[in-house]
N, C-alpha and C positions, 0 to 999 in steps of 0.2 A: 571197350565199347558195352554198353547198355542197349537191347530193343523192347521200348516202351508197347507193349499189347496188351492186346482181351482179345479175344477169339467170337465172343457178345460184337466185334464190331461189323462180322457177316453177316448180321442176322437178320437185314432189311435189305430189298430191291426193288426196284421195277422195270418191266419185263425193255431192252430198247433201251434202257438209261446205261451212260455212258460210264456212271460212275458205279461201276460192279464190286459183289462181294471179293469177285476174285485177284481184284487187283493185291489189297493184305492176302486176300490166301494163295496164288503163291508166289507172292515176293515171299510168306514169309516160309511157306516148302524150300525154297531157293538157299535159305539163308541157314535154317539148320542143316541142311546139305554141307551146305560152304565147308573148304577146310582151310579158307586163306586169313581170317579174322577167327579172333577169338574172344564169343561173345554170352553176353550173359542177357538176358529179362526177367524182365521185371513191371508188372500191373500197373496199372492211373490209379492215381492218386485219388481219395475222395474228395470232391470239390460241393460246396456250403453254394446255397443263395448268396451268400459275401462276397465269396467271391469274383459270381456270376455279374450280379448288378454294379463294380468296378468298371464293367465296359456295356452293360447293360443296361434297358431300362426294364421295368416292372412290368412293363406292358408285355415284350418281348417274349419275358420266362412265361406270362402266358400265355402265351399267342399259341409258344410249339407243342404245348396244350391240344388244340383245336384241331379238330380235325378236315383242314383244309388244305389245297395244295396254298408254294404262297408263290409262289409261277408260275411258269411253265416250264420252269428246267430243274423249278426247288416240288417235289412232293412230299406231300405228310407220311411220315410212315406211323401204323402204331409205334409207341414206344420210341421216336429218332426225338423225345426232347432230353431221353436218356441213354441215346447213343452219343446225343453231343453234350454231355456234359461228361463221359466218360473220356472222348477226346484233348476237354480240355482236359480233366485230371491227367491225362495221358504228357499234354506240353507239359505241366507243371511239373508232372516225374521229374518226367527228361526234366524240366530246370535243374530243380531240385540237385541229383543228380552232376548235373555242371556244373553248378555248386561248390559241388563237393570236391569235385576232384577229377569224374568219373564224366566220361566223351558219352553223350545220351540222344537217341532219337527214336521219336516218338512214330510207330509206322499203328496208322489207324486212319478209320474214318469215321465219321464224315471231316471231309476240309474246313478250313473256317477261316481261311481269309477274304472270302466273300461280304461274311455277315457280318453286318454292319451296327449300329448300337441298337437298331430298333427292328432290324428290316434282317431273315433269312433271304436272302439269297445266291444265285450261282454254286446249287449244290452244299451250301454251307448255311451253318445255322447257329452254333455258336464262334465268336472269334477266338478262337485257341489261342494261337501264338501270342493276337493282343492280351488276351487274358492273363500269360503267362509269364509274359513280362512286369504286369503293372501289379503281379501276386511278390515279380522280382524290387523291381521299387520299391511296395509293402515291407518287404524284409529287410530293406537296407544291404539289398544286392546290388545295384548301381552303380555309375548310367548303367544303362543299355541300351546294345548296337541291334536292329531288327533289322536281318537282310535279306529280300524277298524274290527270289532267281526262277518264280511258277514266269510259264507266260504270261498268263491272266494277272491283268491289275491285281492287288490285293487292297482293292478301295473299302473291304472290314476294315482290316488291322489301323488304315490311316484315318479315316473315320473314330474306331476309337482311339488315336493314338493322335494325332494331331493335339498339337499344342502343352499335349503331356511335360511336364519339366526331367530332365534327366533319363529319357529315353527317346532315341532317333530313330528314325524309321529310310530305309531303303526299300524299291521294285525298279528290278529293270525286267520290263519288259515289253510287248508286245502292243505298241497305241494303236492302232486299229481294227482289235477284234473287241470280245468284248471283255468288261464291262463299256469300254469307249470313257474313263475315266483315266487319269496319272496322270497327263497330260503335258502337270508346270508341276514345280516344288509346291508344299505347304508351308507358310512361315517357316519357322528354323528349324526346324527337324523333321521334316516328312521332304525326300529325298526321291524324284520320279527321274526315272531315266527311259521312254516311251521308245521305242524304234520301230520300224516300221516293215509287217509281214512281210520277210523273202533275204531280211537284209541280212548283206554273209555274213559266214560265222567267225571270219576273224573282228566284224568288226561287232559281232555280240558278243564276243569275248572279250574287246578291248570297253566295252562299257561294261561289262560285270567289271570287270578290272577296275574300270574309275568310280564305279559302285564303292563298293568291298573300302577301296583305301582314303574313300569318300565316308564310308563309315571311321575305320580305323583312324582313321584322325581327329575322330571325338573322345578317344583315349576312353571305350568303354570297357567295363568291367567284365561282366555278363553276354555273351553272343545268342539273339536266338537265330535261326536259317528255316525260310519256309521253305520248304527245296519239294517244289512245283517240277515234274521231269516233263512238261509239255511245252518246252521249248525243244525239245527232240525235234532230230528233221522230220523221222517218222511218225509224226501221235499226229492222231483223225484230227484234233478238234481246232489247230490253228495249226501256221504258220512259223514255227523255229525252227532255226537252222542247225544247231546246235548237235554231237555227239556223244557217245559215250566215254569220250576220252575228255569231256568239256564236263562232265557230272566229275569225274574221278578229279578229276584239276581245281572244279571248286572244295569236294573236301581236302584237297591239299592244303587250300589257304585256308585251312579252316585252321587245322593241324599248323599249320604252317605259323601263326598269328600269335598263338601260345597263349590265346585268352578264353577262356573255360568258355565251350561254346557246345548247344544243344538243339540239333532238328526237327521239324516236324511234318511230315511228308503230306504236300498239299494237292495237285494237280496229278495231271501226267496216265494216258487213259491206248498206250499203246502193249501189246502184247511184249513189249522188248520191258517192260516197266519193274517187272526183281530183276533185269540186270544192269540199269540202267542204277537203282538205287543200289547194288554192290558193289555196284564203280566209282560213287558217292562216296561208300564207308568203305570200299580198298585207299581208298587217296585219302579220307581221313585217317586211316588207320598206318599211315607214311607209306603205302606200297605205289 
């Protein structure tokens, strides 16, 4: 198992904002100390404008360098374009490792699954997972399946990937919270499974399993997982009902599939995030 990380991702913040540097810093600290999983570490890949322009408009790339907030939730930070580009690079490096037979998790910020083709939003600036999937497709590594278990709908991933041949996307999310999208399937390659906040843990798990098997039925050669840990019962930003063991179960599914798989960190804002990530990795390692 390889962790892809760059310590520079902790180098920006806004006081009081839930997307804090210590989400990654504390998780790195825990993972470096744990003895249950043999971990290797890698750095993000370099990312060209050509790669970014597969999923974003030229205007969007230019906008990320303009020192004005994108919305109330998504501030502009000095260097945010470079931070977001490194998150894309981490997703692509994780994809490369998975394609070579090495499971890999990109432990980076900012997250990416809300960033649309021409809009930064929801703490996200570039659509990291979607861009990694498009890069895999460009390299002939598809078909690719993307599974998003973050409590918030991956509207940005959907926006970039909808209608793309050889890529399928499934999102299981709380439909009655931000961003309010993802209420139904889109075309033939986007599967949305919204749940009401407070849905029972058993029903949430059943829906995740339904989405997972729907993706496997498309016979992908590569799987990317947008791993958001905010469907956790104690997360402050939503009303999910999952527990630590459920994230471990999701990791076990990835292992049991036998399909090369990579994952990237999306949301997750509770103080338990490091432990939730560890449980996911433990399951993925077969524990």
